[in-house]
N, CA, C and O atoms as a MOPAC input file, in Angstrom:
PM7 MOZYME 1SCF
protein

 N    -26.73300 1    44.05800 1   -51.84100 1
 C    -27.03100 1    43.48800 1   -50.54800 1
 C    -25.74500 1    43.12700 1   -49.81300 1
 O    -25.65400 1    43.30300 1   -48.59800 1
 N    -24.75900 1    42.62800 1   -50.53700 1
 C    -23.49100 1    42.23600 1   -49.93600 1
 C    -22.71700 1    43.43100 1   -49.40400 1
 O    -22.08300 1    43.34900 1   -48.35200 1
 N    -22.77000 1    44.53100 1   -50.12600 1
 C    -22.06200 1    45.73100 1   -49.67300 1
 C    -22.68500 1    46.28000 1   -48.38800 1
 O    -21.96400 1    46.73000 1   -47.49700 1
 N    -24.01000 1    46.24800 1   -48.28500 1
 C    -24.68000 1    46.73300 1   -47.08300 1
 C    -24.31800 1    45.85900 1   -45.88100 1
 O    -24.06100 1    46.36900 1   -44.79100 1
 N    -24.30000 1    44.55000 1   -46.08600 1
 C    -23.91800 1    43.64300 1   -44.99900 1
 C    -22.46700 1    43.89200 1   -44.57500 1
 O    -22.16800 1    43.92100 1   -43.38100 1
 N    -21.58100 1    44.06900 1   -45.53000 1
 C    -20.18100 1    44.36000 1   -45.21500 1
 C    -20.02400 1    45.66200 1   -44.45300 1
 O    -19.20300 1    45.75200 1   -43.53900 1
 N    -20.80200 1    46.67200 1   -44.81900 1
 C    -20.75000 1    47.95600 1   -44.13500 1
 C    -21.24300 1    47.82700 1   -42.70000 1
 O    -20.65900 1    48.41500 1   -41.79000 1
 N    -22.31000 1    47.06600 1   -42.48800 1
 C    -22.82300 1    46.86100 1   -41.13600 1
 C    -21.81200 1    46.11900 1   -40.28100 1
 O    -21.59500 1    46.48400 1   -39.12500 1
 N    -21.18800 1    45.08000 1   -40.83100 1
 C    -20.18100 1    44.32600 1   -40.08300 1
 C    -18.99000 1    45.21900 1   -39.75600 1
 O    -18.44500 1    45.14300 1   -38.65500 1
 N    -18.58600 1    46.05500 1   -40.69000 1
 C    -17.45800 1    46.95200 1   -40.47100 1
 C    -17.78300 1    47.97100 1   -39.37900 1
 O    -16.93500 1    48.23800 1   -38.52700 1
 N    -18.97100 1    48.53900 1   -39.38100 1
 C    -19.36600 1    49.49400 1   -38.35000 1
 C    -19.47000 1    48.82300 1   -36.98600 1
 O    -19.09100 1    49.41900 1   -35.97700 1
 N    -19.97200 1    47.60500 1   -36.93900 1
 C    -20.05300 1    46.86400 1   -35.68700 1
 C    -18.65200 1    46.58200 1   -35.14600 1
 O    -18.41000 1    46.73200 1   -33.94800 1
 N    -17.74800 1    46.18200 1   -36.00200 1
 C    -16.36300 1    45.92600 1   -35.57000 1
 C    -15.70500 1    47.21700 1   -35.08800 1
 O    -14.95200 1    47.19600 1   -34.11400 1
 N    -15.97300 1    48.31800 1   -35.74400 1
 C    -15.42100 1    49.60600 1   -35.32500 1
 C    -15.96200 1    50.00300 1   -33.95700 1
 O    -15.21100 1    50.49200 1   -33.11400 1
 N    -17.25700 1    49.79700 1   -33.72900 1
 C    -17.86100 1    50.11700 1   -32.44000 1
 C    -17.25600 1    49.26200 1   -31.33400 1
 O    -16.90700 1    49.78200 1   -30.27400 1
 N    -17.12900 1    47.97500 1   -31.56300 1
 C    -16.53800 1    47.07900 1   -30.55600 1
 C    -15.09400 1    47.46500 1   -30.29200 1
 O    -14.67100 1    47.51600 1   -29.13700 1
 N    -14.33900 1    47.73600 1   -31.33000 1
 C    -12.94300 1    48.12300 1   -31.16300 1
 C    -12.77300 1    49.41500 1   -30.40500 1
 O    -11.89100 1    49.51100 1   -29.55100 1
 N    -13.59500 1    50.42000 1   -30.69200 1
 C    -13.48400 1    51.69900 1   -29.99600 1
 C    -13.90900 1    51.58100 1   -28.53900 1
 O    -13.34400 1    52.25000 1   -27.67300 1
 N    -14.89300 1    50.74000 1   -28.26000 1
 C    -15.30900 1    50.53900 1   -26.87300 1
 C    -14.20500 1    49.86300 1   -26.08000 1
 O    -13.91700 1    50.26200 1   -24.95200 1
 N    -13.58800 1    48.85000 1   -26.65500 1
 C    -12.48700 1    48.17100 1   -25.97100 1
 C    -11.31500 1    49.12600 1   -25.79800 1
 O    -10.66700 1    49.11600 1   -24.75100 1
 N    -11.03200 1    49.94400 1   -26.79200 1
 C     -9.92900 1    50.90400 1   -26.69800 1
 C    -10.18000 1    51.93600 1   -25.61400 1
 O     -9.26400 1    52.28700 1   -24.87100 1
 N    -11.41800 1    52.43200 1   -25.51100 1
 C    -11.68800 1    53.50600 1   -24.55800 1
 C    -11.85800 1    52.99600 1   -23.12600 1
 O    -11.45300 1    53.68600 1   -22.19100 1
 N    -12.43900 1    51.81800 1   -22.92600 1
 C    -12.67700 1    51.32100 1   -21.57400 1
 C    -11.64000 1    50.31600 1   -21.10800 1
 O    -11.54400 1    50.04900 1   -19.91000 1
 N    -10.87700 1    49.76400 1   -22.00300 1
 C     -9.91100 1    48.74500 1   -21.64000 1
 C    -10.52000 1    47.36400 1   -21.78800 1
 O    -11.73500 1    47.18900 1   -21.69400 1
 N     -9.66200 1    46.39500 1   -22.01800 1
 C    -10.14700 1    45.04700 1   -22.30700 1
 C    -10.79600 1    44.39500 1   -21.09500 1
 O    -11.65300 1    43.52400 1   -21.24600 1
 N    -10.39800 1    44.80700 1   -19.88900 1
 C    -10.95700 1    44.19200 1   -18.68400 1
 C    -12.34600 1    44.71300 1   -18.34100 1
 O    -13.10900 1    44.01500 1   -17.67200 1
 N    -12.69300 1    45.91500 1   -18.77900 1
 C    -13.96300 1    46.51400 1   -18.37500 1
 C    -14.97700 1    46.63800 1   -19.49700 1
 O    -16.14600 1    46.91400 1   -19.22700 1
 N    -14.57900 1    46.44600 1   -20.73200 1
 C    -15.51000 1    46.57300 1   -21.84200 1
 C    -16.47600 1    45.39700 1   -21.85100 1
 O    -16.06600 1    44.24200 1   -21.74200 1
 N    -17.73700 1    45.69800 1   -21.97800 1
 C    -18.79900 1    44.70000 1   -22.06700 1
 C    -18.80000 1    43.75300 1   -20.87200 1
 O    -19.01000 1    42.55100 1   -21.03200 1
 N    -18.56900 1    44.28200 1   -19.69300 1
 C    -18.63100 1    43.47000 1   -18.48300 1
 C    -17.52000 1    42.44100 1   -18.38700 1
 O    -17.69300 1    41.42100 1   -17.71900 1
 N    -16.39100 1    42.67500 1   -19.02800 1
 C    -15.27200 1    41.74800 1   -18.96000 1
 C    -15.40000 1    40.59000 1   -19.91900 1
 O    -14.71300 1    39.58200 1   -19.75200 1
 N    -16.25900 1    40.69800 1   -20.92000 1
 C    -16.46100 1    39.62000 1   -21.88000 1
 C    -15.17200 1    39.27200 1   -22.61500 1
 O    -14.91200 1    38.09900 1   -22.88200 1
 N    -14.36900 1    40.26600 1   -22.94200 1
 C    -13.13700 1    40.02800 1   -23.67500 1
 C    -11.91500 1    39.96000 1   -22.76100 1
 O    -10.78800 1    39.88800 1   -23.25200 1
 N    -12.11300 1    39.98100 1   -21.45700 1
 C    -11.00200 1    39.94600 1   -20.50900 1
 C    -10.32700 1    38.58700 1   -20.54300 1
 O    -10.99100 1    37.55800 1   -20.67300 1
 N     -8.99900 1    38.58500 1   -20.42600 1
 C     -8.30000 1    37.30200 1   -20.39700 1
 C     -8.64900 1    36.53100 1   -19.12700 1
 O     -8.92400 1    37.12600 1   -18.08500 1
 N     -8.63600 1    35.23500 1   -19.22000 1
 C     -8.93500 1    34.38600 1   -18.07200 1
 C     -7.72600 1    34.37200 1   -17.15900 1
 O     -6.59800 1    34.18000 1   -17.61200 1
 N     -7.96700 1    34.57700 1   -15.86300 1
 C     -6.87300 1    34.59300 1   -14.90300 1
 C     -6.42500 1    33.17000 1   -14.61200 1
 O     -7.23600 1    32.24500 1   -14.57900 1
 N     -5.13600 1    33.01000 1   -14.40500 1
 C     -4.62900 1    31.68600 1   -14.06200 1
 C     -4.93600 1    31.37900 1   -12.60800 1
 O     -5.23900 1    32.28600 1   -11.83300 1
 N     -4.86200 1    30.12600 1   -12.23300 1
 C     -5.18900 1    29.73100 1   -10.86800 1
 C     -4.09400 1    30.13400 1    -9.88900 1
 O     -4.31300 1    30.10000 1    -8.67800 1
 N     -2.91100 1    30.51700 1   -10.39100 1
 C     -1.82100 1    30.93400 1    -9.52000 1
 C     -2.06900 1    32.31100 1    -8.92500 1
 O     -1.59900 1    32.59900 1    -7.82400 1
 N     -2.79800 1    33.16400 1    -9.63300 1
 C     -3.06500 1    34.51800 1    -9.15500 1
 C     -4.17300 1    34.50000 1    -8.12300 1
 O     -5.00900 1    33.59600 1    -8.10800 1
 N     -4.17400 1    35.50000 1    -7.26300 1
 C     -5.27500 1    35.64700 1    -6.31600 1
 C     -6.47200 1    36.19200 1    -7.06100 1
 O     -6.41600 1    37.28800 1    -7.61900 1
 N     -7.52800 1    35.45400 1    -7.07300 1
 C     -8.75800 1    35.92200 1    -7.69200 1
 C     -9.86900 1    35.88100 1    -6.66700 1
 O     -9.68800 1    35.37600 1    -5.55900 1
 N    -11.01600 1    36.41100 1    -7.03900 1
 C    -12.12000 1    36.44000 1    -6.09200 1
 C    -12.57100 1    35.03400 1    -5.73300 1
 O    -13.02700 1    34.80700 1    -4.61200 1
 N    -12.45600 1    34.08900 1    -6.65000 1
 C    -12.83900 1    32.71400 1    -6.34100 1
 C    -11.83400 1    32.05500 1    -5.40800 1
 O    -12.21400 1    31.28600 1    -4.52400 1
 N    -10.55400 1    32.35300 1    -5.60200 1
 C     -9.52100 1    31.72800 1    -4.78200 1
 C     -9.54200 1    32.26900 1    -3.35500 1
 O     -9.25500 1    31.53100 1    -2.41300 1
 N     -9.87500 1    33.53700 1    -3.18500 1
 C     -9.86600 1    34.13300 1    -1.85300 1
 C    -11.21100 1    34.04400 1    -1.16100 1
 O    -11.30900 1    34.31700 1     0.03500 1
 N    -12.25300 1    33.66500 1    -1.89400 1
 C    -13.57500 1    33.57600 1    -1.31100 1
 C    -14.28200 1    34.91100 1    -1.22800 1
 O    -15.33900 1    35.00200 1    -0.60400 1
 N    -13.73900 1    35.94400 1    -1.83300 1
 C    -14.35600 1    37.26600 1    -1.81000 1
 C    -15.33100 1    37.40000 1    -2.96200 1
 O    -15.13900 1    36.80300 1    -4.02200 1
 N    -16.34400 1    38.16000 1    -2.75900 1
 C    -17.27400 1    38.44800 1    -3.83800 1
 C    -16.72800 1    39.60700 1    -4.65900 1
 O    -15.87000 1    40.34500 1    -4.17400 1
 N    -17.19500 1    39.78500 1    -5.87600 1
 C    -16.70400 1    40.91300 1    -6.68200 1
 C    -16.95300 1    42.27100 1    -6.03800 1
 O    -16.21700 1    43.21900 1    -6.31500 1
 N    -17.97000 1    42.39300 1    -5.18600 1
 C    -18.24700 1    43.67500 1    -4.54400 1
 C    -17.34000 1    43.94000 1    -3.35300 1
 O    -17.34100 1    45.04700 1    -2.81600 1
 N    -16.55900 1    42.93700 1    -2.92800 1
 C    -15.69900 1    43.12700 1    -1.76000 1
 C    -14.60200 1    44.14300 1    -2.04000 1
 O    -14.12400 1    44.79000 1    -1.10800 1
 N    -14.18800 1    44.30400 1    -3.29000 1
 C    -13.14200 1    45.25500 1    -3.62300 1
 C    -13.60800 1    46.69200 1    -3.66800 1
 O    -12.78200 1    47.59700 1    -3.78700 1
 N    -14.90600 1    46.93100 1    -3.57600 1
 C    -15.39200 1    48.30800 1    -3.67600 1
 C    -15.07500 1    49.12400 1    -2.43800 1
 O    -15.07700 1    50.35300 1    -2.50100 1
 N    -14.80400 1    48.48000 1    -1.32100 1
 C    -14.46000 1    49.22600 1    -0.10800 1
 C    -13.10300 1    49.89700 1    -0.24600 1
 O    -12.84100 1    50.89800 1     0.42000 1
 N    -12.23500 1    49.36300 1    -1.09900 1
 C    -10.90300 1    49.93200 1    -1.28200 1
 C    -10.93200 1    51.13900 1    -2.21500 1
 O     -9.95500 1    51.88600 1    -2.27500 1
 N    -12.00500 1    51.34200 1    -2.92700 1
 C    -12.06400 1    52.43000 1    -3.89900 1
 C    -11.88600 1    53.80500 1    -3.26400 1
 O    -11.12600 1    54.60400 1    -3.81000 1
 N    -12.53700 1    54.13400 1    -2.14400 1
 C    -12.29800 1    55.46200 1    -1.55700 1
 C    -10.85500 1    55.65100 1    -1.12400 1
 O    -10.32000 1    56.75300 1    -1.24800 1
 N    -10.20600 1    54.59800 1    -0.61600 1
 C     -8.81000 1    54.69200 1    -0.22100 1
 C     -7.94300 1    54.99500 1    -1.43700 1
 O     -7.03500 1    55.82300 1    -1.37400 1
 N     -8.23100 1    54.32000 1    -2.53900 1
 C     -7.49000 1    54.56400 1    -3.77600 1
 C     -7.70500 1    55.99300 1    -4.24800 1
 O     -6.76500 1    56.63600 1    -4.71600 1
 N     -8.91500 1    56.49300 1    -4.13300 1
 C     -9.19600 1    57.86500 1    -4.54400 1
 C     -8.43400 1    58.86100 1    -3.67000 1
 O     -7.92200 1    59.86600 1    -4.16400 1
 N     -8.36400 1    58.57400 1    -2.37000 1
 C     -7.60600 1    59.47200 1    -1.48600 1
 C     -6.12800 1    59.44300 1    -1.81800 1
 O     -5.46600 1    60.48000 1    -1.78100 1
 N     -5.59500 1    58.26300 1    -2.14500 1
 C     -4.17900 1    58.16300 1    -2.48500 1
 C     -3.89800 1    58.93900 1    -3.76200 1
 O     -2.88900 1    59.63700 1    -3.86000 1
 N     -4.78800 1    58.81700 1    -4.73900 1
 C     -4.61500 1    59.57200 1    -5.98100 1
 C     -4.69200 1    61.06500 1    -5.72100 1
 O     -3.94000 1    61.83700 1    -6.31600 1
 N     -5.59600 1    61.48300 1    -4.83400 1
 C     -5.72600 1    62.89700 1    -4.51500 1
 C     -4.44000 1    63.41100 1    -3.88200 1
 O     -4.02100 1    64.53200 1    -4.17000 1
 N     -3.80700 1    62.61800 1    -3.02700 1
 C     -2.55300 1    63.03800 1    -2.41400 1
 C     -1.46800 1    63.18000 1    -3.46000 1
 O     -0.66100 1    64.10800 1    -3.39200 1
 N     -1.43400 1    62.27600 1    -4.42700 1
 C     -0.43400 1    62.36300 1    -5.49000 1
 C     -0.65400 1    63.61100 1    -6.31100 1
 O      0.30200 1    64.32100 1    -6.62400 1
 N     -1.89500 1    63.89300 1    -6.66800 1
 C     -2.15800 1    65.08200 1    -7.47300 1
 C     -1.87800 1    66.35400 1    -6.68800 1
 O     -1.42700 1    67.34700 1    -7.25900 1
 N     -2.14000 1    66.33500 1    -5.38200 1
 C     -1.80900 1    67.50300 1    -4.56000 1
 C     -0.30300 1    67.73300 1    -4.53500 1
 O      0.15100 1    68.87500 1    -4.60800 1
 N      0.46900 1    66.66500 1    -4.43200 1
 C      1.92800 1    66.79500 1    -4.41600 1
 C      2.43500 1    67.33600 1    -5.74800 1
 O      3.32600 1    68.18400 1    -5.78100 1
 N      1.87200 1    66.84700 1    -6.83300 1
 C      2.27600 1    67.33300 1    -8.15600 1
 C      1.88600 1    68.79200 1    -8.31500 1
 O      2.66500 1    69.59000 1    -8.83500 1
 N      0.68400 1    69.14800 1    -7.87200 1
 C      0.22300 1    70.53600 1    -7.97700 1
 C      1.14300 1    71.46700 1    -7.19700 1
 O      1.49000 1    72.54200 1    -7.68700 1
 N      1.54000 1    71.07100 1    -5.99500 1
 C      2.43700 1    71.89700 1    -5.18200 1
 C      3.79900 1    72.05300 1    -5.85300 1
 O      4.38600 1    73.13400 1    -5.84000 1
 N      4.29300 1    70.96300 1    -6.44000 1
 C      5.60800 1    71.03100 1    -7.09100 1
 C      5.56400 1    71.93600 1    -8.32000 1
 O      6.47600 1    72.73200 1    -8.54200 1
 N      4.50700 1    71.81200 1    -9.11200 1
 C      4.37400 1    72.66400 1   -10.30100 1
 C      4.23500 1    74.12400 1    -9.88900 1
 O      4.83800 1    75.00400 1   -10.50400 1
 N      3.44600 1    74.38400 1    -8.85800 1
 C      3.28700 1    75.76700 1    -8.39400 1
 C      4.61200 1    76.34200 1    -7.91000 1
 O      4.92400 1    77.50400 1    -8.17100 1
 N      5.39400 1    75.51800 1    -7.20000 1
 C      6.69500 1    75.98000 1    -6.73000 1
 C      7.63400 1    76.25200 1    -7.90600 1
 O      8.38000 1    77.23000 1    -7.89100 1
 N      7.59800 1    75.39300 1    -8.91900 1
 C      8.43700 1    75.61200 1   -10.10100 1
 C      8.02700 1    76.87000 1   -10.85200 1
 O      8.88000 1    77.61800 1   -11.33000 1
 N      6.72400 1    77.10500 1   -10.95600 1
 C      6.26200 1    78.32200 1   -11.61300 1
 C      6.67400 1    79.56700 1   -10.83000 1
 O      7.05300 1    80.57800 1   -11.42000 1
 N      6.60000 1    79.49200 1    -9.51600 1
 C      7.00200 1    80.63100 1    -8.68300 1
 C      8.50000 1    80.88800 1    -8.82500 1
 O      8.92900 1    82.04000 1    -8.89400 1
 N      9.31100 1    79.80100 1    -8.86800 1
 C     10.75800 1    79.96900 1    -9.05600 1
 C     11.06500 1    80.59300 1   -10.41100 1
 O     11.93400 1    81.45800 1   -10.51600 1
 N     10.35000 1    80.15500 1   -11.45300 1
 C     10.55800 1    80.72000 1   -12.78600 1
 C     10.18300 1    82.18700 1   -12.84300 1
 O     10.87500 1    82.98500 1   -13.47600 1
 N      9.09600 1    82.54600 1   -12.18700 1
 C      8.67200 1    83.94800 1   -12.16400 1
 C      9.66500 1    84.79500 1   -11.38700 1
 O      9.92600 1    85.94400 1   -11.74200 1
 N     10.21600 1    84.22200 1   -10.32400 1
 C     11.19300 1    84.95400 1    -9.50900 1
 C     12.46900 1    85.20300 1   -10.32000 1
 O     13.07000 1    86.27300 1   -10.22700 1
 N     12.87900 1    84.20000 1   -11.12100 1
 C     14.09500 1    84.37400 1   -11.93900 1
 C     13.89100 1    85.40300 1   -13.02400 1
 O     14.82800 1    86.12500 1   -13.36600 1
 N     12.69400 1    85.49500 1   -13.57700 1
 C     12.40600 1    86.46300 1   -14.63500 1
 C     12.10000 1    87.84300 1   -14.07800 1
 O     12.06700 1    88.81400 1   -14.83400 1
 N     11.88100 1    87.95100 1   -12.79900 1
 C     11.63400 1    89.25600 1   -12.20000 1
 C     10.17300 1    89.65500 1   -12.18200 1
 O      9.87100 1    90.84400 1   -12.07700 1
 N      9.26100 1    88.71200 1   -12.28000 1
 C      7.83300 1    89.04700 1   -12.25500 1
 C      7.35900 1    89.17400 1   -10.87500 1
 O      6.18200 1    89.45300 1   -10.65000 1

């Protein structure tokens, strides 16, 4: 009976650990394991914003990321073209 209980506890700990590892400590289990923010930082309570107020910035962040990936894609393509030109392809 003790070995079965130990195995269940070990599997539960492994599941919790892998979830925190894959999603990050701030987002796993709804922020249950997230560190408490100090009062010096701007938080939703300090600014009077609701947690959903930050969702409007998400499309802007996605566009900024898309611009970064486009710039990287263009640079890699240019480097590949330069390499092919040097090799005579």
